[in-house]
VMD Tcl script that builds the backbone (N, CA, C; Angstrom):
set m [mol new atoms 492]
animate dup $m
set s [atomselect $m all]
$s set {name element resname resid chain x y z} {
  {N N MET 1 A 86.587 34.612 -145.128}
  {CA C MET 1 A 85.113 34.656 -145.577}
  {C C MET 1 A 84.878 33.546 -146.299}
  {N N THR 2 A 83.685 33.060 -146.320}
  {CA C THR 2 A 83.219 31.818 -147.024}
  {C C THR 2 A 82.573 32.491 -148.437}
  {N N PRO 3 A 82.608 31.651 -149.412}
  {CA C PRO 3 A 82.170 31.965 -150.618}
  {C C PRO 3 A 80.514 32.528 -150.553}
  {N N ASP 4 A 79.779 32.010 -149.640}
  {CA C ASP 4 A 78.418 32.249 -149.448}
  {C C ASP 4 A 78.344 33.812 -149.014}
  {N N SER 5 A 79.294 34.380 -148.395}
  {CA C SER 5 A 79.241 35.754 -147.784}
  {C C SER 5 A 79.530 36.787 -148.891}
  {N N TYR 6 A 79.780 36.333 -150.135}
  {CA C TYR 6 A 79.919 37.194 -151.354}
  {C C TYR 6 A 78.656 37.663 -151.936}
  {N N ILE 7 A 78.528 38.958 -152.213}
  {CA C ILE 7 A 77.335 39.398 -152.836}
  {C C ILE 7 A 77.844 39.999 -154.270}
  {N N LYS 8 A 77.412 39.370 -155.333}
  {CA C LYS 8 A 77.878 39.673 -156.618}
  {C C LYS 8 A 77.182 40.918 -156.897}
  {N N VAL 9 A 77.986 41.864 -157.575}
  {CA C VAL 9 A 77.566 43.032 -158.234}
  {C C VAL 9 A 77.839 42.971 -159.602}
  {N N GLY 10 A 76.776 42.732 -160.451}
  {CA C GLY 10 A 77.016 42.552 -161.810}
  {C C GLY 10 A 77.148 43.869 -162.622}
  {N N MET 11 A 77.517 43.909 -163.859}
  {CA C MET 11 A 77.630 45.143 -164.621}
  {C C MET 11 A 76.138 45.868 -164.740}
  {N N ALA 12 A 76.302 46.997 -164.530}
  {CA C ALA 12 A 75.100 47.938 -164.481}
  {C C ALA 12 A 74.144 47.533 -163.301}
  {N N ASP 13 A 74.904 47.183 -162.141}
  {CA C ASP 13 A 74.239 46.729 -161.031}
  {C C ASP 13 A 74.534 47.448 -159.735}
  {N N LEU 14 A 73.875 47.332 -158.640}
  {CA C LEU 14 A 74.239 47.872 -157.479}
  {C C LEU 14 A 73.652 47.113 -156.288}
  {N N GLN 15 A 74.428 46.934 -155.218}
  {CA C GLN 15 A 74.050 46.114 -154.146}
  {C C GLN 15 A 74.397 46.866 -152.764}
  {N N VAL 16 A 73.826 46.529 -151.676}
  {CA C VAL 16 A 74.106 46.987 -150.409}
  {C C VAL 16 A 74.411 45.931 -149.445}
  {N N ALA 17 A 75.093 46.080 -148.346}
  {CA C ALA 17 A 75.295 44.948 -147.406}
  {C C ALA 17 A 75.810 45.536 -146.089}
  {N N SER 18 A 75.482 44.734 -144.934}
  {CA C SER 18 A 76.053 45.014 -143.642}
  {C C SER 18 A 76.424 43.738 -142.991}
  {N N GLY 19 A 77.210 43.842 -141.908}
  {CA C GLY 19 A 77.488 42.643 -141.127}
  {C C GLY 19 A 78.765 41.945 -141.965}
  {N N ALA 20 A 78.572 40.668 -142.211}
  {CA C ALA 20 A 79.641 39.965 -142.754}
  {C C ALA 20 A 79.636 39.883 -144.397}
  {N N GLY 21 A 79.192 40.733 -145.061}
  {CA C GLY 21 A 78.973 40.687 -146.340}
  {C C GLY 21 A 80.166 41.176 -147.192}
  {N N ILE 22 A 80.499 40.735 -148.270}
  {CA C ILE 22 A 81.617 41.176 -149.130}
  {C C ILE 22 A 80.941 41.434 -150.480}
  {N N LEU 23 A 80.942 42.643 -150.821}
  {CA C LEU 23 A 80.394 43.085 -152.163}
  {C C LEU 23 A 81.478 42.903 -153.172}
  {N N LYS 24 A 81.398 42.221 -154.344}
  {CA C LYS 24 A 82.323 41.895 -155.297}
  {C C LYS 24 A 81.806 42.265 -156.803}
  {N N THR 25 A 82.603 42.929 -157.493}
  {CA C THR 25 A 82.307 43.121 -158.917}
  {C C THR 25 A 83.522 42.826 -159.793}
  {N N THR 26 A 83.477 42.146 -160.868}
  {CA C THR 26 A 84.551 41.920 -161.788}
  {C C THR 26 A 84.328 42.703 -163.060}
  {N N GLY 27 A 85.479 42.727 -163.913}
  {CA C GLY 27 A 85.257 43.184 -165.290}
  {C C GLY 27 A 85.236 44.659 -165.334}
  {N N LEU 28 A 85.845 45.475 -164.334}
  {CA C LEU 28 A 85.767 46.801 -164.449}
  {C C LEU 28 A 86.727 47.342 -165.515}
  {N N GLY 29 A 86.306 47.766 -166.836}
  {CA C GLY 29 A 87.182 48.133 -167.632}
  {C C GLY 29 A 86.983 49.727 -167.684}
  {N N SER 30 A 86.124 50.251 -168.646}
  {CA C SER 30 A 85.810 51.628 -168.656}
  {C C SER 30 A 84.778 51.887 -167.638}
  {N N CYS 31 A 84.106 50.936 -167.054}
  {CA C CYS 31 A 83.148 51.055 -166.003}
  {C C CYS 31 A 83.803 51.585 -164.642}
  {N N VAL 32 A 83.065 52.186 -163.858}
  {CA C VAL 32 A 83.629 52.493 -162.421}
  {C C VAL 32 A 83.009 51.828 -161.383}
  {N N GLY 33 A 83.803 51.267 -160.457}
  {CA C GLY 33 A 83.097 50.617 -159.197}
  {C C GLY 33 A 83.201 51.760 -158.263}
  {N N VAL 34 A 82.007 52.124 -157.755}
  {CA C VAL 34 A 81.851 53.106 -156.672}
  {C C VAL 34 A 81.379 52.468 -155.515}
  {N N THR 35 A 82.233 52.643 -154.419}
  {CA C THR 35 A 81.851 51.996 -153.235}
  {C C THR 35 A 81.584 53.048 -152.137}
  {N N LEU 36 A 80.579 52.908 -151.271}
  {CA C LEU 36 A 80.337 53.712 -150.114}
  {C C LEU 36 A 80.224 52.990 -148.831}
  {N N TYR 37 A 80.700 53.793 -147.861}
  {CA C TYR 37 A 80.815 52.953 -146.493}
  {C C TYR 37 A 80.371 53.897 -145.312}
  {N N ASP 38 A 79.734 53.385 -144.496}
  {CA C ASP 38 A 79.438 54.089 -143.129}
  {C C ASP 38 A 80.140 53.370 -142.146}
  {N N PRO 39 A 81.219 53.964 -141.700}
  {CA C PRO 39 A 81.999 52.908 -140.643}
  {C C PRO 39 A 81.225 52.808 -139.304}
  {N N LYS 40 A 80.268 53.565 -138.908}
  {CA C LYS 40 A 79.720 53.487 -137.606}
  {C C LYS 40 A 78.619 52.254 -137.743}
  {N N THR 41 A 77.770 52.178 -138.902}
  {CA C THR 41 A 76.824 51.175 -139.064}
  {C C THR 41 A 77.215 50.014 -139.754}
  {N N LYS 42 A 78.478 50.187 -140.284}
  {CA C LYS 42 A 79.069 49.135 -141.233}
  {C C LYS 42 A 78.066 48.748 -142.329}
  {N N VAL 43 A 77.583 49.732 -142.861}
  {CA C VAL 43 A 76.651 49.496 -144.122}
  {C C VAL 43 A 77.562 49.898 -145.252}
  {N N ALA 44 A 77.593 49.022 -146.209}
  {CA C ALA 44 A 78.370 49.300 -147.597}
  {C C ALA 44 A 77.519 49.128 -148.756}
  {N N GLY 45 A 77.989 49.886 -149.720}
  {CA C GLY 45 A 77.365 49.849 -151.046}
  {C C GLY 45 A 78.388 49.755 -152.135}
  {N N MET 46 A 77.922 49.138 -153.344}
  {CA C MET 46 A 78.795 48.983 -154.356}
  {C C MET 46 A 77.825 49.241 -155.607}
  {N N ALA 47 A 78.342 49.985 -156.535}
  {CA C ALA 47 A 77.760 50.159 -157.862}
  {C C ALA 47 A 78.668 50.012 -158.905}
  {N N HIS 48 A 78.259 49.227 -159.968}
  {CA C HIS 48 A 79.113 49.027 -161.235}
  {C C HIS 48 A 78.484 49.941 -162.237}
  {N N VAL 49 A 79.057 51.015 -162.329}
  {CA C VAL 49 A 78.560 52.129 -163.120}
  {C C VAL 49 A 79.113 52.022 -164.615}
  {N N MET 50 A 78.130 51.920 -165.678}
  {CA C MET 50 A 78.678 51.829 -167.161}
  {C C MET 50 A 78.864 53.048 -167.803}
  {N N LEU 51 A 77.985 54.079 -167.457}
  {CA C LEU 51 A 77.889 55.307 -168.328}
  {C C LEU 51 A 77.691 56.590 -167.376}
  {N N PRO 52 A 78.302 57.564 -167.911}
  {CA C PRO 52 A 78.297 58.836 -167.136}
  {C C PRO 52 A 76.923 59.494 -166.694}
  {N N SER 53 A 75.958 59.433 -167.733}
  {CA C SER 53 A 74.736 60.135 -167.443}
  {C C SER 53 A 73.472 59.496 -167.958}
  {N N SER 54 A 72.392 59.437 -167.389}
  {CA C SER 54 A 71.071 58.828 -167.809}
  {C C SER 54 A 70.461 59.690 -168.794}
  {N N GLU 55 A 70.970 60.931 -169.117}
  {CA C GLU 55 A 70.335 61.678 -170.149}
  {C C GLU 55 A 70.585 61.017 -171.565}
  {N N ILE 56 A 71.525 60.334 -171.613}
  {CA C ILE 56 A 71.802 59.471 -173.042}
  {C C ILE 56 A 70.941 58.158 -173.069}
  {N N ALA 57 A 70.168 57.865 -172.001}
  {CA C ALA 57 A 69.338 56.692 -172.088}
  {C C ALA 57 A 68.234 56.565 -173.267}
  {N N LYS 58 A 68.344 55.587 -173.829}
  {CA C LYS 58 A 67.386 55.341 -175.079}
  {C C LYS 58 A 66.098 54.504 -174.618}
  {N N GLU 59 A 66.418 53.705 -173.680}
  {CA C GLU 59 A 65.305 52.805 -173.342}
  {C C GLU 59 A 64.237 53.430 -172.510}
  {N N GLY 60 A 63.072 52.709 -172.556}
  {CA C GLY 60 A 61.930 53.470 -171.837}
  {C C GLY 60 A 62.197 53.519 -170.274}
  {N N ALA 61 A 62.061 52.515 -169.584}
  {CA C ALA 61 A 62.431 52.507 -168.087}
  {C C ALA 61 A 63.935 52.305 -168.005}
  {N N ILE 62 A 64.529 53.245 -167.386}
  {CA C ILE 62 A 66.084 53.143 -167.251}
  {C C ILE 62 A 66.422 52.212 -166.104}
  {N N ASN 63 A 67.715 51.555 -166.211}
  {CA C ASN 63 A 68.339 50.833 -165.213}
  {C C ASN 63 A 69.085 51.977 -164.454}
  {N N THR 64 A 68.495 52.187 -163.207}
  {CA C THR 64 A 69.198 53.277 -162.316}
  {C C THR 64 A 70.667 52.905 -162.119}
  {N N ALA 65 A 71.066 51.709 -162.050}
  {CA C ALA 65 A 72.343 51.196 -161.657}
  {C C ALA 65 A 73.358 51.454 -162.614}
  {N N LYS 66 A 72.834 51.653 -163.932}
  {CA C LYS 66 A 73.780 51.817 -165.123}
  {C C LYS 66 A 74.473 53.106 -165.259}
  {N N TYR 67 A 74.017 54.281 -164.644}
  {CA C TYR 67 A 74.385 55.510 -164.937}
  {C C TYR 67 A 74.871 56.237 -163.484}
  {N N ALA 68 A 75.913 56.908 -163.711}
  {CA C ALA 68 A 76.582 57.605 -162.421}
  {C C ALA 68 A 75.551 58.461 -161.744}
  {N N ASP 69 A 74.744 59.360 -162.406}
  {CA C ASP 69 A 73.894 60.218 -161.893}
  {C C ASP 69 A 72.703 59.562 -161.274}
  {N N THR 70 A 72.391 58.335 -161.532}
  {CA C THR 70 A 71.373 57.777 -160.918}
  {C C THR 70 A 71.580 56.591 -159.932}
  {N N ALA 71 A 72.730 55.980 -160.291}
  {CA C ALA 71 A 73.226 54.773 -159.393}
  {C C ALA 71 A 73.657 55.337 -158.051}
  {N N ILE 72 A 74.391 56.400 -157.946}
  {CA C ILE 72 A 74.973 56.827 -156.699}
  {C C ILE 72 A 73.716 57.321 -155.598}
  {N N PRO 73 A 72.892 58.097 -156.157}
  {CA C PRO 73 A 71.820 58.422 -155.168}
  {C C PRO 73 A 70.796 57.122 -154.890}
  {N N GLU 74 A 70.708 56.348 -155.780}
  {CA C GLU 74 A 69.920 55.135 -155.538}
  {C C GLU 74 A 70.605 54.267 -154.429}
  {N N MET 75 A 71.981 54.104 -154.567}
  {CA C MET 75 A 72.741 53.259 -153.542}
  {C C MET 75 A 72.544 54.029 -152.108}
  {N N ILE 76 A 72.657 55.408 -152.178}
  {CA C ILE 76 A 72.674 56.129 -150.887}
  {C C ILE 76 A 71.192 55.808 -150.309}
  {N N THR 77 A 70.151 55.878 -150.968}
  {CA C THR 77 A 68.873 55.468 -150.467}
  {C C THR 77 A 68.803 54.209 -149.857}
  {N N ARG 78 A 69.208 53.110 -150.536}
  {CA C ARG 78 A 69.162 51.823 -150.061}
  {C C ARG 78 A 70.136 51.655 -148.712}
  {N N MET 79 A 71.166 52.426 -148.641}
  {CA C MET 79 A 72.038 52.401 -147.505}
  {C C MET 79 A 71.356 53.089 -146.231}
  {N N ASN 80 A 70.690 54.147 -146.595}
  {CA C ASN 80 A 69.944 54.836 -145.580}
  {C C ASN 80 A 68.836 54.030 -144.899}
  {N N ARG 81 A 68.339 53.222 -145.765}
  {CA C ARG 81 A 67.238 52.317 -145.342}
  {C C ARG 81 A 67.901 51.306 -144.338}
  {N N MET 82 A 69.161 50.980 -144.418}
  {CA C MET 82 A 69.870 50.061 -143.434}
  {C C MET 82 A 70.427 50.783 -142.337}
  {N N GLY 83 A 70.210 52.106 -142.237}
  {CA C GLY 83 A 70.820 52.703 -141.061}
  {C C GLY 83 A 71.946 53.678 -141.283}
  {N N ALA 84 A 72.535 53.648 -142.489}
  {CA C ALA 84 A 73.636 54.434 -142.758}
  {C C ALA 84 A 73.296 55.840 -142.764}
  {N N VAL 85 A 74.283 56.852 -142.604}
  {CA C VAL 85 A 74.077 58.294 -142.604}
  {C C VAL 85 A 74.902 58.838 -143.499}
  {N N ASN 86 A 74.429 59.710 -144.324}
  {CA C ASN 86 A 75.142 60.429 -145.480}
  {C C ASN 86 A 76.525 61.112 -144.964}
  {N N SER 87 A 76.289 61.747 -143.847}
  {CA C SER 87 A 77.425 62.725 -143.389}
  {C C SER 87 A 78.600 61.807 -142.797}
  {N N ARG 88 A 78.453 60.411 -142.653}
  {CA C ARG 88 A 79.452 59.533 -142.194}
  {C C ARG 88 A 79.953 58.732 -143.364}
  {N N MET 89 A 79.499 58.747 -144.583}
  {CA C MET 89 A 79.755 57.897 -145.710}
  {C C MET 89 A 81.108 58.322 -146.318}
  {N N ILE 90 A 81.897 57.490 -146.754}
  {CA C ILE 90 A 83.100 57.643 -147.467}
  {C C ILE 90 A 83.062 56.910 -148.742}
  {N N ALA 91 A 83.714 57.390 -149.794}
  {CA C ALA 91 A 83.844 56.787 -151.021}
  {C C ALA 91 A 85.030 56.276 -151.435}
  {N N LYS 92 A 85.173 55.144 -152.258}
  {CA C LYS 92 A 86.379 54.745 -152.829}
  {C C LYS 92 A 85.909 54.321 -154.240}
  {N N LEU 93 A 86.750 54.538 -155.218}
  {CA C LEU 93 A 86.548 54.552 -156.683}
  {C C LEU 93 A 87.586 53.700 -157.306}
  {N N ALA 94 A 87.223 52.702 -158.187}
  {CA C ALA 94 A 88.207 51.916 -159.010}
  {C C ALA 94 A 87.590 51.804 -160.418}
  {N N GLY 95 A 88.492 51.727 -161.390}
  {CA C GLY 95 A 88.053 51.463 -162.737}
  {C C GLY 95 A 88.203 52.773 -163.691}
  {N N GLY 96 A 87.270 52.767 -164.619}
  {CA C GLY 96 A 87.405 54.072 -165.528}
  {C C GLY 96 A 88.559 54.042 -166.390}
  {N N ALA 97 A 89.058 52.754 -166.815}
  {CA C ALA 97 A 90.264 52.538 -167.776}
  {C C ALA 97 A 89.929 53.200 -169.080}
  {N N GLN 98 A 90.814 53.512 -169.840}
  {CA C GLN 98 A 90.719 53.841 -171.327}
  {C C GLN 98 A 91.206 52.419 -171.999}
  {N N MET 99 A 90.308 51.496 -172.283}
  {CA C MET 99 A 90.493 50.244 -172.716}
  {C C MET 99 A 91.217 50.170 -173.959}
  {N N PHE 100 A 90.810 51.021 -174.924}
  {CA C PHE 100 A 91.377 50.996 -176.203}
  {C C PHE 100 A 91.800 52.338 -176.771}
  {N N ALA 101 A 92.808 52.161 -177.606}
  {CA C ALA 101 A 93.555 53.381 -178.061}
  {C C ALA 101 A 92.786 53.711 -179.467}
  {N N PHE 102 A 92.354 55.035 -179.409}
  {CA C PHE 102 A 91.634 55.525 -180.634}
  {C C PHE 102 A 92.466 56.612 -181.249}
  {N N GLY 103 A 92.375 56.804 -182.594}
  {CA C GLY 103 A 93.194 57.798 -183.347}
  {C C GLY 103 A 92.461 59.109 -183.135}
  {N N THR 104 A 91.495 59.260 -182.356}
  {CA C THR 104 A 90.657 60.482 -182.253}
  {C C THR 104 A 90.641 60.895 -180.558}
  {N N THR 105 A 90.550 62.152 -180.467}
  {CA C THR 105 A 90.314 62.727 -179.177}
  {C C THR 105 A 88.789 62.997 -178.814}
  {N N SER 106 A 88.008 62.367 -179.610}
  {CA C SER 106 A 86.472 62.415 -179.463}
  {C C SER 106 A 86.158 62.187 -178.009}
  {N N ASP 107 A 85.332 63.003 -177.493}
  {CA C ASP 107 A 84.775 62.919 -176.097}
  {C C ASP 107 A 84.002 61.551 -175.878}
  {N N THR 108 A 83.365 61.254 -176.989}
  {CA C THR 108 A 82.571 60.079 -176.934}
  {C C THR 108 A 83.425 58.718 -176.725}
  {N N MET 109 A 84.517 58.790 -177.097}
  {CA C MET 109 A 85.457 57.602 -177.022}
  {C C MET 109 A 86.149 57.493 -175.573}
  {N N ARG 110 A 85.967 58.528 -174.889}
  {CA C ARG 110 A 86.628 58.732 -173.473}
  {C C ARG 110 A 85.769 58.298 -172.335}
  {N N ILE 111 A 85.078 57.044 -172.680}
  {CA C ILE 111 A 84.006 56.424 -171.573}
  {C C ILE 111 A 84.606 56.444 -170.242}
  {N N GLY 112 A 85.776 55.806 -170.144}
  {CA C GLY 112 A 86.373 55.557 -168.831}
  {C C GLY 112 A 86.532 56.818 -168.142}
  {N N PRO 113 A 87.405 57.854 -168.557}
  {CA C PRO 113 A 87.558 59.033 -167.870}
  {C C PRO 113 A 86.303 59.804 -167.792}
  {N N ARG 114 A 85.335 59.763 -168.524}
  {CA C ARG 114 A 84.066 60.548 -168.383}
  {C C ARG 114 A 83.279 59.847 -167.284}
  {N N ASN 115 A 83.349 58.698 -167.091}
  {CA C ASN 115 A 82.625 57.925 -166.076}
  {C C ASN 115 A 83.337 58.307 -164.773}
  {N N VAL 116 A 84.611 58.412 -164.614}
  {CA C VAL 116 A 85.180 58.738 -163.351}
  {C C VAL 116 A 84.806 60.175 -162.978}
  {N N GLU 117 A 84.939 61.174 -163.996}
  {CA C GLU 117 A 84.651 62.518 -163.855}
  {C C GLU 117 A 83.105 62.488 -163.413}
  {N N SER 118 A 82.126 61.882 -163.981}
  {CA C SER 118 A 80.815 62.004 -163.505}
  {C C SER 118 A 80.629 61.376 -162.009}
  {N N CYS 119 A 81.085 60.347 -161.739}
  {CA C CYS 119 A 81.130 59.794 -160.474}
  {C C CYS 119 A 81.674 60.898 -159.456}
  {N N LYS 120 A 82.712 61.292 -159.593}
  {CA C LYS 120 A 83.378 62.368 -158.741}
  {C C LYS 120 A 82.421 63.496 -158.648}
  {N N MET 121 A 81.854 64.021 -159.653}
  {CA C MET 121 A 80.907 65.192 -159.571}
  {C C MET 121 A 79.708 64.850 -158.794}
  {N N GLN 122 A 79.124 63.577 -158.836}
  {CA C GLN 122 A 78.024 63.200 -158.086}
  {C C GLN 122 A 78.184 63.128 -156.552}
  {N N LEU 123 A 79.471 62.595 -156.132}
  {CA C LEU 123 A 79.863 62.519 -154.939}
  {C C LEU 123 A 80.068 64.002 -154.359}
  {N N LYS 124 A 80.652 64.716 -155.159}
  {CA C LYS 124 A 80.911 66.154 -154.566}
  {C C LYS 124 A 79.512 66.796 -154.377}
  {N N LEU 125 A 78.571 66.655 -155.323}
  {CA C LEU 125 A 77.324 67.408 -155.049}
  {C C LEU 125 A 76.634 66.769 -153.740}
  {N N LEU 126 A 76.894 65.461 -153.456}
  {CA C LEU 126 A 76.290 64.941 -152.327}
  {C C LEU 126 A 77.159 65.049 -151.167}
  {N N SER 127 A 78.292 65.724 -151.093}
  {CA C SER 127 A 79.225 66.038 -150.034}
  {C C SER 127 A 79.672 64.695 -149.412}
  {N N ILE 128 A 80.087 63.706 -150.312}
  {CA C ILE 128 A 80.714 62.516 -149.694}
  {C C ILE 128 A 82.075 62.331 -150.147}
  {N N PRO 129 A 83.024 62.558 -149.244}
  {CA C PRO 129 A 84.517 62.509 -149.502}
  {C C PRO 129 A 84.908 61.034 -150.264}
  {N N ILE 130 A 85.736 61.351 -151.289}
  {CA C ILE 130 A 86.535 60.208 -151.686}
  {C C ILE 130 A 87.902 60.070 -151.103}
  {N N VAL 131 A 87.983 58.912 -150.395}
  {CA C VAL 131 A 89.232 58.599 -149.629}
  {C C VAL 131 A 90.274 57.863 -150.197}
  {N N ALA 132 A 89.859 57.248 -151.395}
  {CA C ALA 132 A 90.794 56.316 -152.043}
  {C C ALA 132 A 90.264 56.186 -153.510}
  {N N GLU 133 A 91.160 56.054 -154.376}
  {CA C GLU 133 A 90.810 55.616 -155.790}
  {C C GLU 133 A 91.863 55.002 -156.489}
  {N N ASP 134 A 91.542 54.174 -157.443}
  {CA C ASP 134 A 92.554 53.560 -158.408}
  {C C ASP 134 A 91.802 53.613 -159.672}
  {N N THR 135 A 92.046 54.651 -160.497}
  {CA C THR 135 A 91.329 54.867 -161.748}
  {C C THR 135 A 92.156 55.018 -162.845}
  {N N GLY 136 A 91.529 55.059 -163.976}
  {CA C GLY 136 A 92.399 55.302 -165.202}
  {C C GLY 136 A 93.139 54.186 -165.643}
  {N N GLY 137 A 94.248 54.451 -166.391}
  {CA C GLY 137 A 95.132 53.308 -166.980}
  {C C GLY 137 A 94.350 52.570 -168.089}
  {N N SER 138 A 94.876 51.583 -168.418}
  {CA C SER 138 A 94.366 50.756 -169.668}
  {C C SER 138 A 94.203 49.353 -169.358}
  {N N PHE 139 A 93.806 48.998 -167.947}
  {CA C PHE 139 A 93.645 47.581 -167.633}
  {C C PHE 139 A 92.351 47.466 -166.854}
  {N N GLY 140 A 92.021 46.219 -166.821}
  {CA C GLY 140 A 90.721 46.009 -166.097}
  {C C GLY 140 A 91.046 45.618 -164.502}
  {N N ARG 141 A 90.020 45.802 -163.832}
  {CA C ARG 141 A 90.103 45.533 -162.304}
  {C C ARG 141 A 88.990 44.727 -161.758}
  {N N THR 142 A 89.105 44.099 -160.651}
  {CA C THR 142 A 88.146 43.392 -159.963}
  {C C THR 142 A 88.203 43.879 -158.554}
  {N N ILE 143 A 87.092 44.168 -157.948}
  {CA C ILE 143 A 87.093 44.804 -156.580}
  {C C ILE 143 A 86.403 44.016 -155.588}
  {N N GLU 144 A 86.619 44.105 -154.330}
  {CA C GLU 144 A 85.842 43.576 -153.310}
  {C C GLU 144 A 85.651 44.438 -152.055}
  {N N LEU 145 A 84.573 44.781 -151.536}
  {CA C LEU 145 A 84.491 45.771 -150.343}
  {C C LEU 145 A 83.920 44.921 -149.257}
  {N N ASN 146 A 84.666 44.850 -148.171}
  {CA C ASN 146 A 84.291 44.146 -146.889}
  {C C ASN 146 A 83.389 45.141 -146.110}
  {N N SER 147 A 82.206 44.751 -145.751}
  {CA C SER 147 A 81.169 45.497 -144.984}
  {C C SER 147 A 81.558 45.560 -143.581}
  {N N GLU 148 A 82.432 44.609 -143.139}
  {CA C GLU 148 A 82.854 44.690 -141.677}
  {C C GLU 148 A 83.802 45.766 -141.361}
  {N N ASN 149 A 84.794 46.068 -142.300}
  {CA C ASN 149 A 85.917 47.045 -142.198}
  {C C ASN 149 A 85.861 48.083 -143.107}
  {N N GLY 150 A 85.230 48.162 -144.258}
  {CA C GLY 150 A 85.424 49.193 -145.328}
  {C C GLY 150 A 86.543 48.927 -146.257}
  {N N ILE 151 A 87.457 47.823 -145.925}
  {CA C ILE 151 A 88.518 47.702 -146.771}
  {C C ILE 151 A 88.198 47.259 -148.263}
  {N N LEU 152 A 88.747 47.885 -149.229}
  {CA C LEU 152 A 88.456 47.590 -150.511}
  {C C LEU 152 A 89.653 47.019 -151.072}
  {N N LEU 153 A 89.516 45.593 -151.595}
  {CA C LEU 153 A 90.640 44.758 -152.141}
  {C C LEU 153 A 90.487 44.990 -153.683}
  {N N LEU 154 A 91.600 45.286 -154.326}
  {CA C LEU 154 A 91.526 45.563 -155.674}
  {C C LEU 154 A 92.603 44.620 -156.463}
  {N N ARG 155 A 92.130 43.893 -157.566}
  {CA C ARG 155 A 92.868 42.938 -158.142}
  {C C ARG 155 A 93.062 43.331 -159.647}
  {N N THR 156 A 94.379 43.292 -160.063}
  {CA C THR 156 A 94.579 43.608 -161.503}
  {C C THR 156 A 95.711 42.532 -161.953}
  {N N VAL 157 A 95.615 42.150 -163.263}
  {CA C VAL 157 A 96.653 41.400 -163.684}
  {C C VAL 157 A 97.940 41.976 -163.679}
  {N N GLN 158 A 98.081 43.279 -164.017}
  {CA C GLN 158 A 99.486 43.925 -164.042}
  {C C GLN 158 A 99.959 44.102 -162.493}
  {N N GLN 159 A 98.988 44.577 -161.622}
  {CA C GLN 159 A 99.604 44.953 -160.246}
  {C C GLN 159 A 99.355 44.168 -159.232}
  {N N GLY 160 A 98.677 42.971 -159.563}
  {CA C GLY 160 A 98.428 41.916 -158.425}
  {C C GLY 160 A 97.207 42.584 -157.536}
  {N N VAL 161 A 97.292 42.174 -156.294}
  {CA C VAL 161 A 96.307 42.766 -155.243}
  {C C VAL 161 A 96.833 43.818 -154.517}
  {N N LYS 162 A 96.009 44.874 -154.147}
  {CA C LYS 162 A 96.251 46.012 -153.362}
  {C C LYS 162 A 94.959 46.345 -152.552}
  {N N GLU 163 A 95.316 47.052 -151.416}
  {CA C GLU 163 A 94.250 47.267 -150.431}
  {C C GLU 163 A 93.998 48.792 -150.579}
  {N N LEU 164 A 92.713 49.341 -150.745}
  {CA C LEU 164 A 92.526 50.660 -150.605}
  {C C LEU 164 A 91.738 51.057 -149.376}
}
mol reanalyze $m
mol bondsrecalc $m
mol representation Tube
mol addrep $m
């Protein structure tokens, strides 16, 4: 793949692609990279989810890509416009690390695990199966989703490169 076939997905961002596109996001710590893929139409989507629920939003107009409960439905809507069908979609997840050790078990400090739980709940509500995941731990991740074949490449400093 050439560098121009990469589609950058920033933090609190989501993108969709088809054909020869590769969706890529870096810096997944407590954030979760949610990827969806329709193998028949080869339409792919990726969201870099920062927080579990838009209910905590304090800004006026919310960034739908920032929250699990708004990013996943928005990504599906955009994929549908490109011909993807919900019943064929599969999901893969990466990230949701607990990046810092806290002396408390307060739920507010468990951002990574809460992000993973919220993403899984949204996918379950939408009947989209999770076919692979690499979540948790205490390390960051970079992921790339190939829209031609649905392969998710995952890079970490600790574990190198692996395919999901």
